N, C-alpha and C positions, 0 to 999 in steps of 0.2 A: 503494499499501500505504499501510495504517496504520501505522506506524511509532516506536517509539520507542528513543532512545537513554538509557543505563544508565550512571551515569557515577558509580564507586564511590570516596569521598574519603576518606582519615585523613592527617590533618593537610596540608592542600592548599592553605591559605589566599594562599599566596605565590603560587597557582596558578593556584584555583579563578574567579577573576573574567576573566581572558583565556579560558581552555576555552567559561565559559557566555556570554558577551558575544558572542563568536565565531560559535556557533548560533545566539541569539538575533538577530543584525544579518546573519548571510550565508545561515544554513541553517535558514530560521524556517517551514520545510515540516516539518521533523521536530518533534519533540516531546521533551522528554526529562526526567529526576529524575535527582537529585542522590542517593546513597545515602551518608550522610555516618554512616560506620563509626567513632562515637565517639571524634570526633576531641577533642584534648585544646586545641588552638590556636583560633586566631579564625574556624576554620571554620562554625561552626554563627553563628556572630553573622553573619558576613560574608554568608550564603543569607538567613540573615530579615532582615538590613537590607535586601538588594536584593530583597527578595523573590521569590528563585528556588525553583523547583520540588523540593522537596526532602523526605527522609522522614529524620526523626533517629533513628538507632539510640542506644538507652539505654547497650549495652556498644560494646566494641571483639568484631566477632565475628570480625573477621580478611577479607581479601579474596574467600573462598568464600562467608562470610556475607553479604556486602553487594552480592556480586553477584547471588547468588542472591534476595536481597530485589527486585531491581530482577527478577528474571523473575517472582517472583511477581506486580510489582503489573504487568506485562505481562498474565501470561496472565488476570490479574483485572478486566481493562480490556480484553482483547480485540483486543490488536496483531497484525497480521501478521505483523512482523518486527522481533525487538530487536538492538539495536546496543552490545556491550561498548565502550568506551573508556575510558583513564586519565585520571584527574583532574589529573595532573600540566601535558599541555599536548602529551603525544611524540604521539599518534596525531591525523593530519588528516583531518577529517571533508570535505574536497572528494573524495577517492575514494571517499565512501559511496555515492553514485548508482549507480557502475559495481558494486562488490559488491552494491547492493540488488537489480539488472536483474538478475545471476545466480541471486538466490532467487524473484524475480520471474516469472524465465522458467521457471521447475522445472529446472533446469539444475543447479541444488546444495540442498542441506539445510543448509548451513553453511559462509560462506565467512571464510576466516582474513586479513587483512592480514600481508602475508608483505614481511620485508626486504629477504630473501635472493636474491627472484625476478630481480630488476635491480642490487641491490648499490648502492642510494643512499641517501645519508643515514645518519644516525647506525645505526650497525652493530652497537652493543655493544663490551664488552671480548672482549680475545681468549681469556682462558678460560669466562666466558661463553658465546663462543659453539661452545667445544670443547665444553662443557655439552649445549648444543643438539642441538648433531648427534649426539651420545650416544642423548640423549633421544627425536630423532627417529627413529634407528636402529630402538632399543626399542619405538615406539611402530608400524613397520612388521614389526617381527617380531611384535607381538602381535596386529597387525589386516588389516596387508594392504595400510595405509592409508598412503601417506609423507607427511606434513608437513615442511615444510623447517623453515618457521618454526614449531617446533609451543608456544615459549611465549608466543606475540605475546598479549595482550591485546587487538588488537585484532582484532574479528569479529562475524560478525553469523547470526544463525537463523531459521528460518521457525515458525510457528507449533505445529508440532508439536514441534519442539525449547525453544521455549518453555515447554511445557508439561512433557515430560522435565526440564527443568532447573530448572524453579519446582520438582519433587515430588523430585530427587536431583542435587547438585550438590557437586562437593569442598569441603573445608573451605578444607585450605593450600595454598597454590602450587597454585592448580587447573588452570591451563588443560592443558597433559600428558593428566592423567586424566580431562578434557573432553571433549578428544579421543577417547580411549578410549571411551568413553559413548555421544558419536555412532556410531562406528566400529562397535559392537555391536550398538547400535539399526538396523544400516542405514541410515544417515544418508549422502547423499553428499556427502563433501568436497571441495571445491577450496580453492586459494590465491587471492588476488588481489595483484600487486604493489602497496607503496606504500611511500611515503617517512616511516621517522620521524623526530622530528627529539629533540634529548638534552633530558634536564631541565633548565627554568632555575633552580628552587628546589628548596627542599626534598634529602629523599633517599630516594634507592630502600626498599624493606621487603625487599631481598636485598644483604645486605654480604657482604663476601668471608668474613669469619669462619663465613657461614651457607650460603656454597657447598657444603662437603661434606653437611653434613645436607640442603641442598635435594636434592641430589642422589642421595642412597641414599633418601631421604623418598618423592619422585617417583616412582622407579624399583618402588621396592614397592609404592606405590598403584597405577602404570598395572598391576603383575604381580597384584597380588591382584584390580583388578578387571574384569580377563580372565577367572580362573578362576573367583572369584562367578558371572559370569554364565556361563560354561561349563555349569558345578555345576548352576545354578538351569534350565539350559534343558533340560539332560538331567530333569532331576525334572518336567519338565511331562508 
């Protein structure tokens, strides 16, 4: 399969070299593109100096805008599968081959790398795990699909969902809402056990202060997304 790895990056100067060097040296069978989301540190300079494959956004569009840019790039270049990994080095590409096999064999349209299936590696903080369980239950209620690691940014989709996400992708904290989009479009979603690493440098975009806002906003967005899809379907 012709596969593209999408790497959204905002202020990842301390991590991006390690991420890309690992790809180039150990996984040359995969194409990649960095979406530099208006970083104000040396991320852009590092990508330019190292001649990395990069798209530089003129302003910070947020994780959703950066990832959607990657999906549009994948669509326009006719990739069979697109993979999203974080630019902070938490996602291990060693698992990607098995995840892609589920796509190539037709067993799934979207595969989510889950840290909670075998509970190895970095498991996030307790308060975040409580929030993830809540969002997982909400997603199941809304769609009938249960995804344990619903906030995981490590995911693979096939060409059909490259097209869907290129046209329609959530703006902020997009992973749970993107799962709802995939489910309501009839996507076969499955999880694959992965081991994630803890961020080595920089800070997560989701701070403790933002956690309550995150939960409220994402929950409301998931509900509105599900209702709006049902309304559109009834109007057809």
